[in-house]
DOBADREN-381815 format. One record per atom (N, C-alpha, C, O, CB): x, y, z. Coordinates in pm, whole numbers, plus 50000, padded with zeros to 5 digits. Glycine has a CB too. Example, Ala and Ser with C-alpha at 12.3 -4.5 7.8 and 13.67 -1.06 7.14 Angstrom:
REM DOBADREN-381815
513194943150780512304955050780513204967050780514244966850846511314955350905512854977550708513674989450714512905000350787513415011450804514084994050572
END
This chain:
REM DOBADREN-381815
170793497047367169593496847307169153479747271169933471047232169733506947174168063478747290168013466447232166293464147181165303467047248168623454947350166313458647055165073455246988164243442747054164893436047135165443452146839162923438847030162283429547075163123414647028163403412946910160833431847026163353407647100164263396247064163413386246965162223383846988164773388047207164063381146859163203375746778162413361846838161413356646787163993373346654163033357846943162303343347016161263349147095160683340647163163353333047126160843360847107159843368047211158523370047141158553377247041160413383347264157433365147172156193368847099155833385247134156423391447222154903358047149155033389547072154553403447083153813405747207153073397247256153703407146970154023417247256153453416147392152073417047391151523425547320153963426147482151433409247462149933407047477149223420147501149843428847562149603397147597147843422647454147303432547480146843434847616146403425847688146493433347402146953447747652147223449247798145823447147889145783447348012147883464747822144583444947789143113439447864143343426147915142703421848010141743438047757144303418947852144663405247854145463403147992145503392048044145533401447721146103414248049146963411948170146733421948295147613426148371148463413148124145353424948301144863433348413145273427248557145393434348657143273434648402145463414448555145533406448687146963410648737147143411648858145353388748667148153413548638149133415348665149453430748714150323433248796149723410248568148783438648664148973452048709148603452748840149373458248919148273461748633147193446448892146883448749027147913441449131147993443649252145433443949049148663432249053149403423649147150723429349169151373426149269149543409249098151243438649072152213445949052152803453249233153923451349280151603457148926151943459349284152123465749416152133455549513152353459749627151063475849450151953443649501151953434949589153033425549611153103417649705151023429749572154133427849484155593423949507156103427149626155683435949701156463429349417157033419749643157793423549785158473437749799158343444749899159003413049809159143440849697159863454149708158633467249712158533475149806160993455549561157753467349588156793477249608155863477649732155393488049778156053476749501155613464449786154603462649881155393469050021154783476850095154093445549887156743464950047157453469850158157443485750160157153492150261158883464050154157823492150023157813504750023156653514250060156663524450129158163506649918155563507149989154223513249999153813511750163153253521550211153093504949891154033501750240154023502050366154623509750444154083513750547154243493650397155833513050410156773521250489156373538250447156603546950531158513516150445155873541250335155253553250292154063554950382153973565050452154873553050143153183545850383152043547350457152313549250585151713558850633151213537250444153093542950666153533541350799154133557150850154073561850963154733528550800154683562950735155213574450743154193585550795154533595450860155763577050617153073582950762151953597350801152003596550928151553606950975150213597550753152443586951034152193585651162153103596051221152863599151338152383571751213154363603751145155193611551162154583623551227155213629651313155813613351052153323627351188152593640051229152673641251376152703652151433151083640151184152703627851444152433629451581153653631651651153643633251773151733618351636154823631951576156043636251640156543651651595157663656351618157163625151603155453657951528155783670751504155043680851570154613690951514155733672651380154923678451678153733685451773154263702651798153643711451858153623675451954155283703451747155873717851758155393723851647155893735051631157443719251762154503720351552154203726151429152703725251451152213716851526154833718851295152023733551387150363733651393150023721051330150833716951247149573746651308149023714051351148633699551296148453699451158148843690051089147333694051355147713712651098147633715750955148653715650900148633708650799147143726350922149753721250927151093725250853151893709750857152293705450749152093739650949152073702650963152603691150984151773680950886152473673150822152573688051137150493680250868149943672250808150313674850660150503665350583148643672350846150413686950622150703691250482151773686050422151853680050315150853704350471152883689950529154423685650486154473669050501155293663450428155713693750601153903662850566154253647550592153583643050440154253636350360153383639250757152083647750408151563640950299152093646950160151873640950055150053641450309152773658350163153453664350068154683652950028154883648149917153943679050123155393650350149156673641750118156143628450063156563624249956157653638950256155163621250139154763609350077154123610149932154203600249859153833603250167153673618349900152863619849763154313619349688154483609949611151713636149735155353628349702156423628549615157143617949608157593614849498157183637749636157393610549711157943598349710157253588149617157833582949522157973593949840155943585449652155153575649567155023579649441154833570649360153853573149612155093593049392154853597149263156263593449190156163589249075154393612949258157323594549237158763594349187158803579449162159213575549053159993600349297158353569149269158213555049213157563551849109157943544049022157723547449288156443558449116155373555649008155673559448879155053554648784154153562049035156753569148862157343571848752158323561648704158253557148590157883583548766159153558048783160033545948768159183536048734159543529848634160853541848890158253532648778157363518848759157123522948576157483514948490155453518048889156623532948549156323536048423157323535748324157193529348219155813547048423158543543848359159633543948285160383530048252160803527648139160443552548350160483522648342161073510648310160013497448253160383487448192161813507148442158753500948290157613490848229157693495848057157573488047963155743494048315157893508648045157733511747905159073504947832159053504247709157593528747882159983501147887161393495947839161163480347846162023473747788162793501447943160323474547897159923462447912160253454548047160153442348058160383456447805160653462848144161203455248282159843452848342159163462548308162323465248395159283446348400157983444048453158063437948589157053437648659157193435648362159023433748623158973428848763160023438648846160993444548797159403411948772159583438748977160013449349051161533445049085162403453749087159053452049178161853431149112163073425349148164193428249035165343424649059162843409949171163913434348920164673436348803164893451148812165723455148729163973431348669164323461448898164343472548888166003478448954166533472849051162993476748952166533488248895167583494548946167413499449083166313504149112167913504448863168503499149189168143505649322167803520549312166853524749378169313504049422168443528149242168373542349227167713548549129167713543349018169463546849219167183557749146166223565149063166993572548954167963579448988165363575249151166583571648805167243578348711167213594248732166213600348772166683574148583168243599248704168343613948737166923621848663166253630648717169953620248668166703615948531165733621348459164493618548525163573624648471165763617048328164123611048628162823607248671162563617648803161443620448844162783590248708163653621848852163463627748984162663638548990162023641449090164603631449040162653646348861161803659548876160243658348806159313666448811162693672548797160293645848743158993642548674157513648548743156753656948695158933626248672157373640048893156253648348940156313661748968155223666648997155803643649042157233669248970156953684348978156673688148837155913697648816158213693249040157193681848742156603686148591155313681548568154593688548498157443680548470154913671848609153403666848621152513677148681151493682048632153273653748713153033679348787152193688748857151853703548791150843710448789152853690748987153173705048740152983719548645152203719448547151493728948514154143724448578152263706748482151293706148348149773705948398148843711748341151593691048251149693699448496147883699448535147513715048585146453720448553147413686548695148573721548668148133734148685147963742248539146943748948519149133740848781148673741448472148483750148352147513745848271146873753648201149613751548273147273731648272146003729348195144753733048260143843738148194145883715548161144633730748390143773736948461143413750648454142253753748429144073735048562144323759548475144393774048418143793775248311142803782548311145613779248394144183768648190143733770248054142203766348050141343773347996144613761247954141973753748118140583750948125139423760548188138293761448139140563739648191139793766548286139353778048358139133789148290138043794948283140153781348449139973791848247139963805148153138993801448045138033809148042141513809448084138963791447950137953789947847136623785847930135573788347872138413778347732136543780948038135223781548082134473796948125133273799648129135273772248199135543804748152134883818148196134633824548080133893834248090135703827348289135073821747965134483827447831133433823447793132543830547744135163825947726133373808147814132333801947728132153788947812132963780347776132813799447561131273784547920131063774047993130853761147907131193749947946129973776948078130303763347796130073749447712131553745247676132043734247701129063751547560132133755347615133633751947554134463748147666135283739147648134383764847475134363754947805134893749547912134683735447934135703728647933134503756248010133773730447952133433715247962134093708847863134733698747891131973711647950134053713847723134523705147614136183705247644136793694647630134043711547452136873716847684138053717047711138923708047818140003702147814138093728147731137783710047925138383698248047138243684547983139153676648011137393697648209137253680147900136993668147893138163663147798138653651947809135563665847852138593672847697139643668147596141133667447679141983658947652139703679747458141283676947776142523675547852142543662947940143613657247963142733687847937141363658747989141343646648085141623633847978142393624648008139703645348175140923634247853141243625047775142623622647702142953612147647140393626147701143363633947712144923633647651145763632847767146973632847744145393647447559145313632147906146333633748004147073621348007148293622248027145803637348138146573610447993147453597147987148473597547897149583593647932146713585147953148203602847749149073602147647150063614847675151173614147624148283602147505149763625347747150763636747785151663631347898152843634847906149983650747838151053622347989152113615948058152993605947990154153604648027151593610048163152593600047911153363590947841154623597947770155733592647769152443583847741154323611147706155403618847643156163624647743157283628747715154953629047551155633625947876156603631947980157913622848026159073625648058155743634848112157123610548011158033600548095158983594947949160173592847975156923585648196158693593347848159373591247735160693602347719161863598547709158303592047620160343614647717161083622747649161933631247805163093635247799159963632847529161123632347921161443637248046161353653848038161863660248130162903631448088160723660447931160673670847901159213677647942158193671247917161053670447775159133690148004157933694848044157473702947914156283706047901158043703248182158213705647840157733713747689157433704047592156483706447518158933723847615158063693347576157623683047480156263675947527155523671047442158783672247463155923675447673154753670547699153683679647649152603675047612154673667947834153913690647648153133701547620152733703247466151753709747428153863713147670153753695647372153403694847244152233688547209152073676847242154283689747183151263695247138150083684547095150453677746983149783667946949148683690847061151293680746926151693670146782152423656846852152163645846802153073679146648153223657146951153763647347020152803639447114153183628547155154823652747087151603644247151150483638547218149963631947118150073619647116149553647547283149323638247023148763634046899149213621146829148433613046780148953644346813150773620046829151523609746783151483596846866151573585246825152803614446771151343600946985151173589347108149843584347073149773572147058151193595447281148703591847057147593588247062147323578046931146663567646932146813600147076148013584246815148093573746716148533561646697148053552446630148483576746648149673562346771150693548746789149683538746885149783526546873152463553246885149013542846953148633531647064146893528746986146283518146995148653539847276146363541746910145353534846817144143535346924144153540647035145833517846759142943527346852141653525946946141753521747062140853525647137140743518146904142723513347117142713507547240142943519247377142793517247497143873496147229143373531747304143623542447392142323548147470142273554647575144273553247311141313543647387139853549347477139503536247579138723537847673138183552947351140053524747555139863515247664141013516447760140993511147871139753500747611141713521347728142963525447830142243537647943142273536548065144523533647721141733546947881141113557147945139923550948041139663554948154140603567347837139243539947970138083536148058138643530748184138263534948293137113525447992139773519448166140373512748300140763522248372140273521648485141513503248289141813535248348141983543748420140993550948501141133552848622142513549748362140003554748433138553558448526138093548748624137633552048733137253559848434138203538348591137623526048676138573525648773138093525748886137443511148602140043525248767140913524648862141023535048972141383532649087141963523748803140613548848916140483560849015139193559249097139073561349217140433575448935138243555049008136863554649085136893541649204136263542449310135513551848960137523532849176137873520149272138623525949386138433521749500138853507949197139633537149356140193538849474139483548349576139843548349694141453542749448138663555049540137543563049596136573555149660136093558349769136873570849496136253544149593135013537349665135623526349776134923521549865133963528849541137153522849756137723514449874137953522950002138043518450116139133507649832138043536849961138203543650100136833547450162136753549550283139103557250088135713548350077134583550350114134163536850201133403538950295133773553849993134503525750182134213512950235134943508250363134513501750458134463503650132136233513550340137313511750450137303519850585137213515550700138603515050389137403532750538137503544250655136523543850770136923545650885137293558450592134913540850735134263537450844134673527550943134383527951062133253534550809135373518550881135543505650969136913507151036137063501951146135473491150877137893513550981139193517451044139093530351091139143539651011140353516750953138913532851237138973546851251140233550151325141093541551344137743552251321140383564751375141523565251481142673566951400142603571051284141683552051578143983562951472145383565251421145423560451299145973566851209146463559451497144813547851279145093535451158144383545151022144803543450907143973515951198143503553151047142923558350916143643564750823143343562750705142003566450935144643572950853145353581850758146363571350701146523573150580146093595950830147063561450747148163552250696147323543750585147783540450476148903541950828146083540950631145233532950557144793541750418144823536450307143963528750653144483552350436144213561250325145403561650234145253560250112143863575350375146503563350284147973565450197148053552050150148203553050028149493570250289148023540350182148443530350133147223527849999147423526049879148633519250256146193528450061145103526949926145553537049796145623533649679143323532349981145813549449847145993558249717147433553649645147563554249523146043576049761148333549549719149553545249647149453533049589150183530249495150663544949727148613525049635148353510349580147773510649435148293504849340147273502049678146433519449428145833520949295146733531749192146873530749070144253526549321147273541949281148443549049195149553539749123149813542449005149273558749295150203529149186151093521849118150523511149036151243505548953151983516849203149113507349054148623501248965148223507848834148043501348730147763495849018148083520948844147843528648730149353531148623149543530648502147193543148793150083533448727151493535248671151953522748586152383523748471152533537448792151813510148659152183496448578151403495648441152013493348337151763482348670150153497548443149453498848332149693506748229149413503048115148493500948359150243519448256150513528148169151943525748113152303528147998150283540648226152733520548215154183517348143154093503448064155073500547995155483515948265153053494948067153233482947989152303487847861152333480347763152723467948073151553498547854150963501047739151963506147653151983502047537149883509347753152923515647698154063518247616154853510547552155303511047438154753523447666155053500247675155813486747615155213478847510155833472947421156013476747719153863479147527153003472847420153193477547265153243470647163151553475647458153283490647283153543499247145154863505247136154963515847074152533511447130156033499347195157353504447188157823506647059158663515647051158233496347251157523501046953157943502246822157483513646781158203522646739157583492246739156273514246789155503527246733155823540546795155593551046735153993525746752156343539946911156673547546991158153553546988158433564647033156363541647092158963545646935160413548146912161053543647075161993550447117160703566446858160703536347131161273531447285162163521047258161743511747190160113525447395163273520947298164193511047322164093502947441164023507847554165333516247320164103489347413164063482247509165173478947602166263481547551163653473547466165243473947727166493470147815166513454247811165543446747801166373476247982167973450647823168093435047824166893429847935166353435348031169813429847876166803420647892165553411647987164223416947958163383412748037165693413248164163783425147865162333430647826161573417947803161923407747743162283440847684160323421247873159323410947845159513396447879158903387447821159073411247715160543394247989160863382348012159763373948063159723361748045161883382448088158903380548127157563370548179156643366048070155683358748090156513378648285157033371347937155973365847828156453355947770155603349847706155563374647721157963349747763158713342747675158393327447735158923323547839160353348047674157603320347669157093306547692157753296147584158503286747614155433306547680157423298847479157863291847355158963298247255159013310147225156643289747277159633290347221160833297447075159773298146977159313287046947162433285246997159193309346911158403307746793159073313746684158483319046590157083313346807160453312946697161323319146579161193310146443161133297846448162993319746627161163315546352161363308346230163003306446195163893313846237160583316446113163183294946110164383295246093165183302846029166393301046035164573287546066164513314345943165383326445882165603334746033166713339446058164393337245741164673335646111164913347646228166193338646330167083344646390163023351946342166093328446330167323318746433168543324246335169503329746388167133295946435168493322746208169853324146124169983338146154171013340046219169833320445950169313348746131169593361946160170123367146297170803377346305168503367946134169773359546406170103360646541171603358046581172363364746652169243351546610171843342446493173153337346503174243346046442175333347746497173183324546443173853352146311174863361346234174833375846319175833382846302174343363546056174103379546384174043390746494175163387246590176163394246609172533391446576174833373846659175653373146763177433371646719178433376146775175053360746847177283364546612178673364146530179343375446504180473377046551178543358946404178843383346439179313398246423179633405346558180693411446574178163406846349178693404446651179043410646764180213403646830180813411446903177913411446849180703392146827181633387346905182843388046812183923386346867181273373646961182843390146692184103394246609184343408446668185473411646704183873394346431183143418246679183713431546677184023431246831184823440346856182673444246617183693424546937184313426147066185783420047070186633422847154183403419547172185913411646969187213406246983188493413646900189703410946898187063392046939187753423246839189123433846782188703430346612189043438546527191293426846845188063419546577188203415446426187223423946376186073419446375187963399546384187423435146333186623446046267186593440046110185513438346054187433462846285187663437346053187503432945907186783420545911186063420345811188873430945829186643410445978186133397845944184433402645983183493396545931186953383646041184233412346065182903416246085182273424545986181053423845969182813422446199183053432745913182733439745820182413429445692181373429745626183813449945803183373421545673183363412345559182213403745566181623399845465184603404045551181833400245699180353389245724179183398545703178303393845630180143381545906178993409145744177993422045743177803425745597176713429345555178623435845829178813424845527178683429045375178113416845307177183418145228180163433545302178583406245331178073396545232176793393745258176063394345159178793384445226176143390045387174833391245420173953401145344173013398045270174813393845548174363413545372173353420645304173713424245151172943432045095173083433145385174723419545085174953417844943173873406044885173303408144778176593413444920173653395044954173323385444930171693384944943170923378544871174083377745000171403392745042169903397745067169523410845075169123416445177169423393345179169673416444952169743434044947168303438144987168143450245000170153441544773167143429445010165743433245043165703429945177164633433745226164613426344962166623422945279166623419745408166693431645490167613439545466167653411045436165963434145570166293448245647167023444445764167763452945814164953457445693166923431545826167913430745923169343432945890170083440245956167813419045977169783424545759170903426345704171493437345684172683439145708170893422045617170553447445632171163460345603171343471845749172123481345760170133466845480170453467245836170563473745951171903469946032172553478146096169333470946027172223455946018173503452246080174643455646000175653456346071173563438346109174843457945887175833463245801176233475145841177393478445864175453464245675175023483545853175023500245891175873500646038176823508046058173133507745915175383491946129175773493146271177163490446281177873497146356175013484046363177783478146188179113475146184180043489946128181073494746176179233461346082179273494146017180093502745936180043517646042180973525646030179333504445759179243519746115179483528946227180483530946320180893541746362178703527946291180943516846358182073513346432183143513746375184113514646450182033502846480183423513146227184793510546159185053525646151184203534546149184823501245999186493526946146187103541046175187183544746036186953556846026188603541946260187453538445908187813544145808187093541545657187553541945542189063541445814185743538545712184463534745638183583544845605182553541345547183703525845708183773558945634182913568245608182233566945484181053563445480183483579445616182893569545382182253568745251181533558745211180603560545132183013569645166181863546845259180883534245258179803534045324178813528345279181393523445299179813540945455178853541445547177743551845472176563548245477179483546245695178033564145406177303572445377176513567345238175323569345216178073584545375177383560745156176623553945033175583543845100174403543445064177743545244923176063536545190174803526345218173693534145283172513532245255175213513345322174153543545377173313550045461172073553745361170923549345374174083562745533172513562545261171243564545160170503555445124169293557945121171513568745045170993541345085169993531945053169193525045156168063520545140170533522944983169863524645258169143522245391167963530745423166863525745448170083524245502168233546545422167203552345427166083552445365164973552945417167433559645427166403551945220165373550445118164483536245155163263535745150166153549744964165323525645190164483511845216163583514245361162453509145366165703497145237164003520645460163483524645536161953537045529160813535045571164573527345586162303544545485161113554145439160003546645343158793548645353161773567445350160553538445258159723531345158158663519645268157563515145237160963522145028159363517345386158453509645457157813517445579157613511645686159143497345501157573527545563157073536945662157723536745806157023536145907155633534345676159163537245810159703537045923160353548645922161543547145950160423526345950160053559545900160673573545904161163576946024162083585046012159783583845871160923574046131161593576846252163083568646256164103574846284160583572546374163103555346227164373549946208165233554446131166433554846158164343539646179164593559345997165233564645857165903578645941167103580945928163823568645700165293585146003166013596246058167273596246147168223604046148165153602346123167003584246229168173581146316169463578746232170563583446262167863568446404169193570146113170353567446024170653579145960171853580645941170143556745924169883588545917170313601545874171053608745948172023613745892169413608845848170883610946071171653618646180172883610546205173893617446219170793620746320173043597946214174083592346208175133594246119176273595846163173803583246207174813594345951175523598345897175923612445902177113615245891175253594545813175053621545918175523637845936176643637746032177623645146019174283648546002176453627746145177443630146251178923625946194179933630946243177013621446387178993615946082180223613446034180693622145944181913623845935180303602145986179753629345859180143640745741178823649745755177703645545728180363633545557179143663745805178153673345824177343677445662176233682545646178993686845902178243673645566177623677145453177003664845376176903663945254178583684445372176683657745449175823645145408174353649345361173623655645437175683634645539173933645245225172563650945180172113635945115172913627145083172633666245056170673635245102169793626245044169823629944891169973641744857168343626845111169673619144791169463621644676168203619144610168053619944488170283616844625166993615144722165753612544670164803623144740164613623544861165343597544695164253631344649163093643744714162123635444809161923639444924161963652444574161563624644762160533621744856160923616944976160113618445067159673613444809162213610145008162613604245113163163618645213163123619445336163783592045065163593627545129164043639445215162873648145272162983654745375164973648945130161763647445196160443654645247159893643145358159563646945470159183658045105159843633445332159553623945441160273627045575159603630745672159933610045396161673625545584162253629545693161883643545750161523645045866163533628545669161983652445672161583668245726160283666845809160103671245922161243680245589159393659745731157883658145800158043653345944157543659446038156873646545718158673643745956158823635346053159573644346172159103644846285159583622546000160793651446134161093660846239160133670646273160133674646389162193667346212159253675646186158293686146217157273678146315156873683946416157563692846076156903666746288156203659746374156643656646537155833655246628156073648646305158223655846551158573654046641158733667346725159043666346844159453646746617158563678446673158583691246729159743700146711159963710046781158403689946856160603695346596162043700946589162173709046454162893706246358163203688546594161283720446470161533729546338162493732546265162403734246143161323739346350163843733746354164833737646274165493728146225166273730446133165583745346324165343715246277165963702846198165173700246071165743695145975165933689146288163703704046067162983703445955163403710345852163513705045741161873706545976163723724045878164203734245783165533730345750165893735045642164163748545837166443722745810167733720945772167573710845685168433711045596168683718545875166703701145677166603690645587166133697645450166663693245348165593679145643165233707545437164723714445343165613724645269165453728745154163683719845397166573728045355167503740445283168143733645154168893723845152168903746845396167663741345044168363738844890167503728044839168003721944744170123733544886166543724844869165613715444843165333718044668165623710544575164213717744954164703731244664164283736444530165433735044435165203732744317163823751344536166743736244484167673739444383168253723444353168513719844238168883751744439168433714344474168963701744442168043692744369168453683444300169393695544558166653695944386165583689744302164523696744212163313694944206164873682844384165393706044139164583714444049163623707643964163923697143907165413721943965162343713843952161523706943871160613698643926159453696643888162163700743793161243693344024160253679844101158823681344138158423692644168160823675644245158123672844141156753675144167156683677944324155653682644373155843662444119157673675244392157463675944548158163689744594158283692244714158203661844631158583697844501158883710744554157903720644608158233728044701159503716744464156853721144561155723727944605155643723744736155683732744819154503725744529155533711244780155353703844923156183708845022155893711245139155643688944919157613710544946158863713845032158483726945084158563730045203160333714244950157993736044969157793751345021156913752145123157093758745226157263761144916155743743945092154593744145191154953740745334154483747645426153513734545148155763730245359156323726445470156863735045559156513737045676157103719045444158083742145472158933748845523158243762845558158743769345650160073748845436157263767345498156373779645546155733775045654155723783745741155323785345445155103763545693154463760145800155193759845915154673764046019153913749345782156443755245914157243753746010157793767546060158233769346173158203744645969157723776445965158283791146007157083794846062157303798746176158863802245885155623795546028154853802346077154383796346200154273803546300154003805345993154053782346205153573777146326154613774146421154353775946540152803765646303155823769646385156803764946480157663777546531157903779446651157733753646411158053784946438159143794646488158443808446482159123818046520160583794346393157203810846440156713825946445157373833246357157373845346380156863832946575158043828846246158803839146156157853841446036158233836245931160343833346103156983846546034156053852045939156943858345838156673855745721155023862246003158013866545865158603876445777159453865745679159563867945558159593888645866159973855245736160693844945653159663836645566159993831345460161533834945749158463835845617157533827845512157113835245405156883829645298156283822445571156953849545422156513855745317157243853045178156643849645076156533868745352158453854745187159113854545033158623839345008158103838944896161103857245017158603828845060158293816345007156693815544952156503808144856158593805645121155623822245004154453825944952154473831244830153723827244740153883833445025155463842144816155633849344667156073841244558155613841844444156653860644667157063832644601157603820744509156563811044462156503807144346158683812044584155703807144559154783797344520153693803844431153243797844334154203790544643153293815844465152183822444389152763826144248152033827944151151603835744468154203827344243154743830244092154753817444015154243815943904156303836344089155453807244096155813794644005154463784744006154203778643903157273785744072153683783444114152633775044122151383782444182150883780244291153023763144200151033790644099149833797644139148393789144197147793790744304149483805444012148113780144088146983772544151147153761444222146163755044258146153768844067148373757444253148403746144360147893746544463147493757344506149403743044399147743735244534147013731344662148093738644765147773745444862146793712644685149063736544734150193741444852150193754244869150253759044982151653738444826150123762744743150023776244736149023782444814149243792644880149873779544614147643775244809146643778744873146793777545032146493786045116145633771544818147243766745048147363765745209148453776645271148183783645369147893749545254149643777245204150523789145265149643801445248149833809845336152063791645186148923804045177148233816445153147223819045281147003829945333147433815545007146623805745322145693805545462146603806845551146393815845633144793792645500147683799945563148563802145681148903818845718148843824045829149993794045647149193824245609149793837745618148303847545612148343859545582151033840645474147143840945643145933851845598146033863245699145703874245653144263845145606146373863145808146353872445918147603883545896147553894845945146503863846062148423880045837149933884045818149623898345708149163897445594151063868545732149963909945774150093920745668151223920945547152423920745573150323932845745150843921145450151863920945340152763932345337152423944045352151233920345210153733928545320155053941145302156123937445218157053945145200155863945045443
END
């Protein structure tokens, strides 16, 4: 894992780098691969023993599959800051191999859903198709980041991706529309000029070129928003953007300390690394970088579990207070791995982490955080909110209305006029009481 290096400027907005996306498929490696795939369409002339339509289908399917897999590789590595094809690993990651099939299944499922809605109500059908088309880039990003078909179907994760990108997402969709239209326009202009045996390879090359331009664009947008999306960068990330060292003296000092601590750990001097990391965070209690460094060293120390848990509570509170709930959740889970009985002593932070788990689509983990909340924080103002979140997870996430019903009764008894009681009552509106 690597964070953006202190000496690296923030990634430029994607609309300021459009030329690099068009240039990506023209790099030596992707250009050679694209030409090879395009030339592969001539294999249909060697498959004379098959019907022409079948041979065309098989060859084109193979080309689309190979081009799509490379496109997902471009996206996945671009999201982690690798933008030059020369820096790509030779082999595909195991998680990328099946992404084209998963995207195809998503498109089929969304098409069926849009068609079904359109059959019931044509106007709603058009709206559904528009929404599905509008969210498709975000859905693809979730698929690339998670590798999971089911997570890509999760509207909460798609919405979270949209929020992370913000208003530029609309501009991204506009550029993708122009690229798609550009591919079609290029075919209309070129095919009448190039006829005969060269037409099919040309068609495939144009489709591959524009497909990889879009993949490069989507990958860079994910890299541009990697912090908000929770994407870990690879070594060498954003190397083409580093021109000047813009680090402040404080940032330089932090990086030097990080390097010294890492060197001590590598050399086996864990005591020295702990002492240095401890002193840095003690003298700078509000310095998040120092607190993160101390936490990382404590995780490596074999006999510092109690210290790790105590510091972890403080670090989680600091992260949550700075709206870094996803990172706070990672620290919490790391502490839980060291001690399964680890719990937080702050109700607001506990509730914030539970909400983060719910937004990430993990209802069971959210419920685990909320277990015993009302007893540990008896009388706290956040208790009704915890009840409401638990009921929402049970009803909307796990379809366990039976387990949510006692929560509603408790809310109606203890907090009859609260907003949370009304919300849970609305959630349970269609469930028969028993």
